[in-house]
PDBQT receptor file of N, H, CA, C and O in Angstrom, charges set to zero:
ATOM      1  N   MET A   1     105.921 103.401  95.297  1.00  0.00    +0.000 N 
ATOM      2  CA  MET A   1     106.482 103.787  96.568  1.00  0.00    +0.000 C 
ATOM      3  C   MET A   1     105.743 105.026  97.081  1.00  0.00    +0.000 C 
ATOM      4  O   MET A   1     105.454 105.948  96.318  1.00  0.00    +0.000 OA
ATOM      5  N   THR A   2     105.450 105.036  98.349  1.00  0.00    +0.000 N 
ATOM      6  H   THR A   2     105.685 104.287  98.969  1.00  0.00    +0.000 HD
ATOM      7  CA  THR A   2     104.718 106.140  98.956  1.00  0.00    +0.000 C 
ATOM      8  C   THR A   2     105.658 107.306  99.250  1.00  0.00    +0.000 C 
ATOM      9  O   THR A   2     106.715 107.110  99.850  1.00  0.00    +0.000 OA
ATOM     10  N   PRO A   3     105.283 108.523  98.832  1.00  0.00    +0.000 N 
ATOM     11  CA  PRO A   3     106.126 109.680  99.140  1.00  0.00    +0.000 C 
ATOM     12  C   PRO A   3     106.242 109.877 100.645  1.00  0.00    +0.000 C 
ATOM     13  O   PRO A   3     105.370 109.464 101.410  1.00  0.00    +0.000 OA
ATOM     14  N   GLN A   4     107.315 110.503 101.049  1.00  0.00    +0.000 N 
ATOM     15  H   GLN A   4     108.024 110.839 100.428  1.00  0.00    +0.000 HD
ATOM     16  CA  GLN A   4     107.516 110.761 102.461  1.00  0.00    +0.000 C 
ATOM     17  C   GLN A   4     107.707 112.250 102.685  1.00  0.00    +0.000 C 
ATOM     18  O   GLN A   4     108.188 112.961 101.802  1.00  0.00    +0.000 OA
ATOM     19  N   ARG A   5     107.335 112.715 103.851  1.00  0.00    +0.000 N 
ATOM     20  H   ARG A   5     106.944 112.138 104.568  1.00  0.00    +0.000 HD
ATOM     21  CA  ARG A   5     107.443 114.129 104.202  1.00  0.00    +0.000 C 
ATOM     22  C   ARG A   5     107.979 114.217 105.627  1.00  0.00    +0.000 C 
ATOM     23  O   ARG A   5     107.617 113.406 106.480  1.00  0.00    +0.000 OA
ATOM     24  N   GLN A   6     108.838 115.195 105.885  1.00  0.00    +0.000 N 
ATOM     25  H   GLN A   6     109.132 115.853 105.193  1.00  0.00    +0.000 HD
ATOM     26  CA  GLN A   6     109.358 115.366 107.223  1.00  0.00    +0.000 C 
ATOM     27  C   GLN A   6     108.290 116.013 108.083  1.00  0.00    +0.000 C 
ATOM     28  O   GLN A   6     107.662 116.986 107.663  1.00  0.00    +0.000 OA
ATOM     29  N   MET A   7     108.071 115.481 109.296  1.00  0.00    +0.000 N 
ATOM     30  H   MET A   7     108.581 114.692 109.638  1.00  0.00    +0.000 HD
ATOM     31  CA  MET A   7     107.013 115.969 110.170  1.00  0.00    +0.000 C 
ATOM     32  C   MET A   7     107.335 117.352 110.736  1.00  0.00    +0.000 C 
ATOM     33  O   MET A   7     106.512 118.263 110.657  1.00  0.00    +0.000 OA
ATOM     34  N   ALA A   8     108.502 117.505 111.295  1.00  0.00    +0.000 N 
ATOM     35  H   ALA A   8     109.171 116.765 111.360  1.00  0.00    +0.000 HD
ATOM     36  CA  ALA A   8     108.913 118.774 111.890  1.00  0.00    +0.000 C 
ATOM     37  C   ALA A   8     110.426 118.748 112.030  1.00  0.00    +0.000 C 
ATOM     38  O   ALA A   8     111.031 117.677 111.974  1.00  0.00    +0.000 OA
ATOM     39  N   PRO A   9     111.040 119.895 112.209  1.00  0.00    +0.000 N 
ATOM     40  CA  PRO A   9     112.497 119.897 112.357  1.00  0.00    +0.000 C 
ATOM     41  C   PRO A   9     112.947 118.987 113.498  1.00  0.00    +0.000 C 
ATOM     42  O   PRO A   9     112.441 119.062 114.617  1.00  0.00    +0.000 OA
ATOM     43  N   GLY A  10     113.904 118.135 113.184  1.00  0.00    +0.000 N 
ATOM     44  H   GLY A  10     114.315 118.074 112.274  1.00  0.00    +0.000 HD
ATOM     45  CA  GLY A  10     114.450 117.241 114.202  1.00  0.00    +0.000 C 
ATOM     46  C   GLY A  10     113.705 115.927 114.365  1.00  0.00    +0.000 C 
ATOM     47  O   GLY A  10     114.170 115.053 115.097  1.00  0.00    +0.000 OA
ATOM     48  N   GLN A  11     112.567 115.762 113.709  1.00  0.00    +0.000 N 
ATOM     49  H   GLN A  11     112.190 116.473 113.115  1.00  0.00    +0.000 HD
ATOM     50  CA  GLN A  11     111.811 114.518 113.828  1.00  0.00    +0.000 C 
ATOM     51  C   GLN A  11     112.080 113.623 112.629  1.00  0.00    +0.000 C 
ATOM     52  O   GLN A  11     112.683 114.049 111.644  1.00  0.00    +0.000 OA
ATOM     53  N   THR A  12     111.631 112.394 112.722  1.00  0.00    +0.000 N 
ATOM     54  H   THR A  12     111.141 112.049 113.522  1.00  0.00    +0.000 HD
ATOM     55  CA  THR A  12     111.867 111.434 111.652  1.00  0.00    +0.000 C 
ATOM     56  C   THR A  12     110.869 111.623 110.520  1.00  0.00    +0.000 C 
ATOM     57  O   THR A  12     109.877 112.339 110.658  1.00  0.00    +0.000 OA
ATOM     58  N   TRP A  13     111.152 110.962 109.387  1.00  0.00    +0.000 N 
ATOM     59  H   TRP A  13     111.957 110.381 109.275  1.00  0.00    +0.000 HD
ATOM     60  CA  TRP A  13     110.290 111.033 108.216  1.00  0.00    +0.000 C 
ATOM     61  C   TRP A  13     109.096 110.111 108.402  1.00  0.00    +0.000 C 
ATOM     62  O   TRP A  13     109.182 109.104 109.106  1.00  0.00    +0.000 OA
ATOM     63  N   ARG A  14     107.994 110.455 107.775  1.00  0.00    +0.000 N 
ATOM     64  H   ARG A  14     107.924 111.272 107.203  1.00  0.00    +0.000 HD
ATOM     65  CA  ARG A  14     106.797 109.604 107.811  1.00  0.00    +0.000 C 
ATOM     66  C   ARG A  14     106.220 109.507 106.411  1.00  0.00    +0.000 C 
ATOM     67  O   ARG A  14     106.527 110.324 105.543  1.00  0.00    +0.000 OA
ATOM     68  N   ARG A  15     105.394 108.516 106.200  1.00  0.00    +0.000 N 
ATOM     69  H   ARG A  15     105.145 107.852 106.905  1.00  0.00    +0.000 HD
ATOM     70  CA  ARG A  15     104.704 108.394 104.920  1.00  0.00    +0.000 C 
ATOM     71  C   ARG A  15     103.611 109.446 104.833  1.00  0.00    +0.000 C 
ATOM     72  O   ARG A  15     102.942 109.744 105.822  1.00  0.00    +0.000 OA
ATOM     73  N   THR A  16     103.437 110.000 103.656  1.00  0.00    +0.000 N 
ATOM     74  H   THR A  16     103.981 109.758 102.852  1.00  0.00    +0.000 HD
ATOM     75  CA  THR A  16     102.428 111.026 103.444  1.00  0.00    +0.000 C 
ATOM     76  C   THR A  16     101.062 110.366 103.263  1.00  0.00    +0.000 C 
ATOM     77  O   THR A  16     100.904 109.451 102.455  1.00  0.00    +0.000 OA
ATOM     78  N   GLN A  17     100.093 110.837 104.018  1.00  0.00    +0.000 N 
ATOM     79  H   GLN A  17     100.222 111.580 104.674  1.00  0.00    +0.000 HD
ATOM     80  CA  GLN A  17      98.728 110.343 103.895  1.00  0.00    +0.000 C 
ATOM     81  C   GLN A  17      98.104 110.973 102.655  1.00  0.00    +0.000 C 
ATOM     82  O   GLN A  17      98.424 112.108 102.301  1.00  0.00    +0.000 OA
ATOM     83  N   ARG A  18      97.217 110.236 101.999  1.00  0.00    +0.000 N 
ATOM     84  H   ARG A  18      96.957 109.314 102.286  1.00  0.00    +0.000 HD
ATOM     85  CA  ARG A  18      96.534 110.734 100.802  1.00  0.00    +0.000 C 
ATOM     86  C   ARG A  18      95.036 110.552 100.947  1.00  0.00    +0.000 C 
ATOM     87  O   ARG A  18      94.559 109.616 101.588  1.00  0.00    +0.000 OA
ATOM     88  N   VAL A  19      94.306 111.477 100.331  1.00  0.00    +0.000 N 
ATOM     89  H   VAL A  19      94.694 112.238  99.810  1.00  0.00    +0.000 HD
ATOM     90  CA  VAL A  19      92.851 111.390 100.353  1.00  0.00    +0.000 C 
ATOM     91  C   VAL A  19      92.316 111.877  99.011  1.00  0.00    +0.000 C 
ATOM     92  O   VAL A  19      92.851 112.813  98.416  1.00  0.00    +0.000 OA
ATOM     93  N   LEU A  20      91.261 111.231  98.550  1.00  0.00    +0.000 N 
ATOM     94  H   LEU A  20      90.827 110.471  99.033  1.00  0.00    +0.000 HD
ATOM     95  CA  LEU A  20      90.552 111.653  97.342  1.00  0.00    +0.000 C 
ATOM     96  C   LEU A  20      89.197 112.182  97.777  1.00  0.00    +0.000 C 
ATOM     97  O   LEU A  20      88.424 111.470  98.419  1.00  0.00    +0.000 OA
ATOM     98  N   ILE A  21      88.907 113.424  97.431  1.00  0.00    +0.000 N 
ATOM     99  H   ILE A  21      89.534 114.002  96.910  1.00  0.00    +0.000 HD
ATOM    100  CA  ILE A  21      87.640 114.057  97.778  1.00  0.00    +0.000 C 
ATOM    101  C   ILE A  21      86.811 114.161  96.505  1.00  0.00    +0.000 C 
ATOM    102  O   ILE A  21      87.222 114.793  95.532  1.00  0.00    +0.000 OA
ATOM    103  N   VAL A  22      85.634 113.529  96.525  1.00  0.00    +0.000 N 
ATOM    104  H   VAL A  22      85.300 113.015  97.315  1.00  0.00    +0.000 HD
ATOM    105  CA  VAL A  22      84.725 113.560  95.377  1.00  0.00    +0.000 C 
ATOM    106  C   VAL A  22      83.408 114.172  95.839  1.00  0.00    +0.000 C 
ATOM    107  O   VAL A  22      82.696 113.603  96.667  1.00  0.00    +0.000 OA
ATOM    108  N   ASP A  23      83.101 115.337  95.290  1.00  0.00    +0.000 N 
ATOM    109  H   ASP A  23      83.679 115.800  94.618  1.00  0.00    +0.000 HD
ATOM    110  CA  ASP A  23      81.851 116.025  95.636  1.00  0.00    +0.000 C 
ATOM    111  C   ASP A  23      81.525 116.980  94.496  1.00  0.00    +0.000 C 
ATOM    112  O   ASP A  23      82.419 117.609  93.931  1.00  0.00    +0.000 OA
ATOM    113  N   ASP A  24      80.241 117.086  94.158  1.00  0.00    +0.000 N 
ATOM    114  H   ASP A  24      79.515 116.575  94.617  1.00  0.00    +0.000 HD
ATOM    115  CA  ASP A  24      79.853 117.971  93.058  1.00  0.00    +0.000 C 
ATOM    116  C   ASP A  24      79.748 119.431  93.494  1.00  0.00    +0.000 C 
ATOM    117  O   ASP A  24      79.615 120.314  92.647  1.00  0.00    +0.000 OA
ATOM    118  N   ALA A  25      79.804 119.701  94.785  1.00  0.00    +0.000 N 
ATOM    119  H   ALA A  25      79.912 118.984  95.473  1.00  0.00    +0.000 HD
ATOM    120  CA  ALA A  25      79.735 121.071  95.294  1.00  0.00    +0.000 C 
ATOM    121  C   ALA A  25      81.159 121.610  95.508  1.00  0.00    +0.000 C 
ATOM    122  O   ALA A  25      81.893 121.109  96.360  1.00  0.00    +0.000 OA
ATOM    123  N   PRO A  26      81.543 122.628  94.735  1.00  0.00    +0.000 N 
ATOM    124  CA  PRO A  26      82.907 123.164  94.857  1.00  0.00    +0.000 C 
ATOM    125  C   PRO A  26      83.254 123.665  96.257  1.00  0.00    +0.000 C 
ATOM    126  O   PRO A  26      84.388 123.503  96.708  1.00  0.00    +0.000 OA
ATOM    127  N   THR A  27      82.296 124.268  96.940  1.00  0.00    +0.000 N 
ATOM    128  H   THR A  27      81.375 124.400  96.573  1.00  0.00    +0.000 HD
ATOM    129  CA  THR A  27      82.595 124.798  98.273  1.00  0.00    +0.000 C 
ATOM    130  C   THR A  27      82.894 123.676  99.264  1.00  0.00    +0.000 C 
ATOM    131  O   THR A  27      83.752 123.831 100.134  1.00  0.00    +0.000 OA
ATOM    132  N   CYS A  28      82.203 122.565  99.142  1.00  0.00    +0.000 N 
ATOM    133  H   CYS A  28      81.506 122.440  98.435  1.00  0.00    +0.000 HD
ATOM    134  CA  CYS A  28      82.480 121.415 100.015  1.00  0.00    +0.000 C 
ATOM    135  C   CYS A  28      83.875 120.865  99.749  1.00  0.00    +0.000 C 
ATOM    136  O   CYS A  28      84.619 120.553 100.678  1.00  0.00    +0.000 OA
ATOM    137  N   ARG A  29      84.221 120.747  98.464  1.00  0.00    +0.000 N 
ATOM    138  H   ARG A  29      83.616 121.000  97.708  1.00  0.00    +0.000 HD
ATOM    139  CA  ARG A  29      85.563 120.260  98.118  1.00  0.00    +0.000 C 
ATOM    140  C   ARG A  29      86.634 121.202  98.651  1.00  0.00    +0.000 C 
ATOM    141  O   ARG A  29      87.637 120.754  99.206  1.00  0.00    +0.000 OA
ATOM    142  N   GLU A  30      86.425 122.505  98.486  1.00  0.00    +0.000 N 
ATOM    143  H   GLU A  30      85.610 122.869  98.035  1.00  0.00    +0.000 HD
ATOM    144  CA  GLU A  30      87.408 123.484  98.954  1.00  0.00    +0.000 C 
ATOM    145  C   GLU A  30      87.584 123.422 100.468  1.00  0.00    +0.000 C 
ATOM    146  O   GLU A  30      88.707 123.497 100.967  1.00  0.00    +0.000 OA
ATOM    147  N   THR A  31      86.493 123.288 101.189  1.00  0.00    +0.000 N 
ATOM    148  H   THR A  31      85.581 123.228 100.783  1.00  0.00    +0.000 HD
ATOM    149  CA  THR A  31      86.558 123.220 102.649  1.00  0.00    +0.000 C 
ATOM    150  C   THR A  31      87.314 121.978 103.108  1.00  0.00    +0.000 C 
ATOM    151  O   THR A  31      88.196 122.059 103.963  1.00  0.00    +0.000 OA
ATOM    152  N   LEU A  32      86.965 120.835 102.536  1.00  0.00    +0.000 N 
ATOM    153  H   LEU A  32      86.249 120.770 101.841  1.00  0.00    +0.000 HD
ATOM    154  CA  LEU A  32      87.652 119.599 102.908  1.00  0.00    +0.000 C 
ATOM    155  C   LEU A  32      89.112 119.608 102.489  1.00  0.00    +0.000 C 
ATOM    156  O   LEU A  32      89.972 119.111 103.216  1.00  0.00    +0.000 OA
ATOM    157  N   THR A  33      89.397 120.173 101.319  1.00  0.00    +0.000 N 
ATOM    158  H   THR A  33      88.699 120.577 100.729  1.00  0.00    +0.000 HD
ATOM    159  CA  THR A  33      90.782 120.264 100.854  1.00  0.00    +0.000 C 
ATOM    160  C   THR A  33      91.613 121.104 101.816  1.00  0.00    +0.000 C 
ATOM    161  O   THR A  33      92.733 120.725 102.158  1.00  0.00    +0.000 OA
ATOM    162  N   ALA A  34      91.082 122.224 102.250  1.00  0.00    +0.000 N 
ATOM    163  H   ALA A  34      90.172 122.531 101.973  1.00  0.00    +0.000 HD
ATOM    164  CA  ALA A  34      91.796 123.092 103.195  1.00  0.00    +0.000 C 
ATOM    165  C   ALA A  34      92.052 122.359 104.511  1.00  0.00    +0.000 C 
ATOM    166  O   ALA A  34      93.139 122.465 105.080  1.00  0.00    +0.000 OA
ATOM    167  N   LEU A  35      91.066 121.625 104.990  1.00  0.00    +0.000 N 
ATOM    168  H   LEU A  35      90.183 121.539 104.528  1.00  0.00    +0.000 HD
ATOM    169  CA  LEU A  35      91.198 120.890 106.241  1.00  0.00    +0.000 C 
ATOM    170  C   LEU A  35      92.301 119.837 106.151  1.00  0.00    +0.000 C 
ATOM    171  O   LEU A  35      93.182 119.780 107.008  1.00  0.00    +0.000 OA
ATOM    172  N   PHE A  36      92.249 119.009 105.114  1.00  0.00    +0.000 N 
ATOM    173  H   PHE A  36      91.533 119.056 104.418  1.00  0.00    +0.000 HD
ATOM    174  CA  PHE A  36      93.243 117.954 104.974  1.00  0.00    +0.000 C 
ATOM    175  C   PHE A  36      94.630 118.514 104.665  1.00  0.00    +0.000 C 
ATOM    176  O   PHE A  36      95.630 117.938 105.094  1.00  0.00    +0.000 OA
ATOM    177  N   THR A  37      94.710 119.612 103.938  1.00  0.00    +0.000 N 
ATOM    178  H   THR A  37      93.898 120.080 103.590  1.00  0.00    +0.000 HD
ATOM    179  CA  THR A  37      95.997 120.237 103.650  1.00  0.00    +0.000 C 
ATOM    180  C   THR A  37      96.630 120.749 104.942  1.00  0.00    +0.000 C 
ATOM    181  O   THR A  37      97.843 120.639 105.124  1.00  0.00    +0.000 OA
ATOM    182  N   ASP A  38      95.824 121.303 105.831  1.00  0.00    +0.000 N 
ATOM    183  H   ASP A  38      94.839 121.392 105.684  1.00  0.00    +0.000 HD
ATOM    184  CA  ASP A  38      96.334 121.752 107.129  1.00  0.00    +0.000 C 
ATOM    185  C   ASP A  38      96.907 120.588 107.926  1.00  0.00    +0.000 C 
ATOM    186  O   ASP A  38      97.837 120.769 108.711  1.00  0.00    +0.000 OA
ATOM    187  N   TRP A  39      96.354 119.395 107.726  1.00  0.00    +0.000 N 
ATOM    188  H   TRP A  39      95.598 119.248 107.088  1.00  0.00    +0.000 HD
ATOM    189  CA  TRP A  39      96.836 118.192 108.408  1.00  0.00    +0.000 C 
ATOM    190  C   TRP A  39      97.999 117.547 107.666  1.00  0.00    +0.000 C 
ATOM    191  O   TRP A  39      98.441 116.461 108.040  1.00  0.00    +0.000 OA
ATOM    192  N   GLN A  40      98.503 118.201 106.618  1.00  0.00    +0.000 N 
ATOM    193  H   GLN A  40      98.143 119.083 106.314  1.00  0.00    +0.000 HD
ATOM    194  CA  GLN A  40      99.631 117.770 105.799  1.00  0.00    +0.000 C 
ATOM    195  C   GLN A  40      99.350 116.478 105.021  1.00  0.00    +0.000 C 
ATOM    196  O   GLN A  40     100.241 115.646 104.851  1.00  0.00    +0.000 OA
ATOM    197  N   TRP A  41      98.130 116.319 104.559  1.00  0.00    +0.000 N 
ATOM    198  H   TRP A  41      97.406 116.995 104.698  1.00  0.00    +0.000 HD
ATOM    199  CA  TRP A  41      97.765 115.207 103.682  1.00  0.00    +0.000 C 
ATOM    200  C   TRP A  41      97.926 115.680 102.241  1.00  0.00    +0.000 C 
ATOM    201  O   TRP A  41      97.806 116.870 101.950  1.00  0.00    +0.000 OA
ATOM    202  N   ASP A  42      98.199 114.740 101.349  1.00  0.00    +0.000 N 
ATOM    203  H   ASP A  42      98.296 113.773 101.585  1.00  0.00    +0.000 HD
ATOM    204  CA  ASP A  42      98.142 115.019  99.920  1.00  0.00    +0.000 C 
ATOM    205  C   ASP A  42      96.688 114.862  99.502  1.00  0.00    +0.000 C 
ATOM    206  O   ASP A  42      96.082 113.816  99.736  1.00  0.00    +0.000 OA
ATOM    207  N   VAL A  43      96.125 115.899  98.883  1.00  0.00    +0.000 N 
ATOM    208  H   VAL A  43      96.618 116.748  98.693  1.00  0.00    +0.000 HD
ATOM    209  CA  VAL A  43      94.697 115.919  98.563  1.00  0.00    +0.000 C 
ATOM    210  C   VAL A  43      94.508 115.894  97.047  1.00  0.00    +0.000 C 
ATOM    211  O   VAL A  43      95.154 116.642  96.313  1.00  0.00    +0.000 OA
ATOM    212  N   PHE A  44      93.616 115.024  96.599  1.00  0.00    +0.000 N 
ATOM    213  H   PHE A  44      93.091 114.416  97.195  1.00  0.00    +0.000 HD
ATOM    214  CA  PHE A  44      93.205 114.962  95.213  1.00  0.00    +0.000 C 
ATOM    215  C   PHE A  44      91.711 115.217  95.184  1.00  0.00    +0.000 C 
ATOM    216  O   PHE A  44      90.975 114.720  96.037  1.00  0.00    +0.000 OA
ATOM    217  N   GLU A  45      91.258 115.995  94.199  1.00  0.00    +0.000 N 
ATOM    218  H   GLU A  45      91.856 116.398  93.506  1.00  0.00    +0.000 HD
ATOM    219  CA  GLU A  45      89.851 116.368  94.115  1.00  0.00    +0.000 C 
ATOM    220  C   GLU A  45      89.240 115.892  92.808  1.00  0.00    +0.000 C 
ATOM    221  O   GLU A  45      89.921 115.771  91.790  1.00  0.00    +0.000 OA
ATOM    222  N   ALA A  46      87.930 115.622  92.859  1.00  0.00    +0.000 N 
ATOM    223  H   ALA A  46      87.376 115.720  93.686  1.00  0.00    +0.000 HD
ATOM    224  CA  ALA A  46      87.166 115.314  91.655  1.00  0.00    +0.000 C 
ATOM    225  C   ALA A  46      85.744 115.825  91.866  1.00  0.00    +0.000 C 
ATOM    226  O   ALA A  46      85.205 115.765  92.971  1.00  0.00    +0.000 OA
ATOM    227  N   SER A  47      85.149 116.327  90.787  1.00  0.00    +0.000 N 
ATOM    228  H   SER A  47      85.587 116.376  89.890  1.00  0.00    +0.000 HD
ATOM    229  CA  SER A  47      83.783 116.836  90.882  1.00  0.00    +0.000 C 
ATOM    230  C   SER A  47      82.753 115.751  90.594  1.00  0.00    +0.000 C 
ATOM    231  O   SER A  47      81.558 115.948  90.817  1.00  0.00    +0.000 OA
ATOM    232  N   SER A  48      83.221 114.595  90.093  1.00  0.00    +0.000 N 
ATOM    233  H   SER A  48      84.191 114.435  89.911  1.00  0.00    +0.000 HD
ATOM    234  CA  SER A  48      82.302 113.479  89.855  1.00  0.00    +0.000 C 
ATOM    235  C   SER A  48      83.096 112.174  89.889  1.00  0.00    +0.000 C 
ATOM    236  O   SER A  48      84.326 112.185  89.942  1.00  0.00    +0.000 OA
ATOM    237  N   GLY A  49      82.398 111.078  89.858  1.00  0.00    +0.000 N 
ATOM    238  H   GLY A  49      81.399 111.069  89.815  1.00  0.00    +0.000 HD
ATOM    239  CA  GLY A  49      83.034 109.773  89.862  1.00  0.00    +0.000 C 
ATOM    240  C   GLY A  49      83.658 109.379  88.538  1.00  0.00    +0.000 C 
ATOM    241  O   GLY A  49      84.406 108.403  88.474  1.00  0.00    +0.000 OA
ATOM    242  N   ARG A  50      83.368 110.115  87.489  1.00  0.00    +0.000 N 
ATOM    243  H   ARG A  50      82.761 110.908  87.541  1.00  0.00    +0.000 HD
ATOM    244  CA  ARG A  50      83.935 109.801  86.176  1.00  0.00    +0.000 C 
ATOM    245  C   ARG A  50      85.365 110.199  86.164  1.00  0.00    +0.000 C 
ATOM    246  O   ARG A  50      86.046 110.026  85.153  1.00  0.00    +0.000 OA
TER     247      ARG A  50
């Protein structure tokens, strides 16, 4: 089941978007993580495909 998060006070619930960021450069991962977190996405990170 997909987690849900309230959008704003007084609005209805929505499904939480998720993204997996895979990059070997830590600064790129951090930048993308901050961007998606600001958009209220659930972010998962990996430094490699393994």
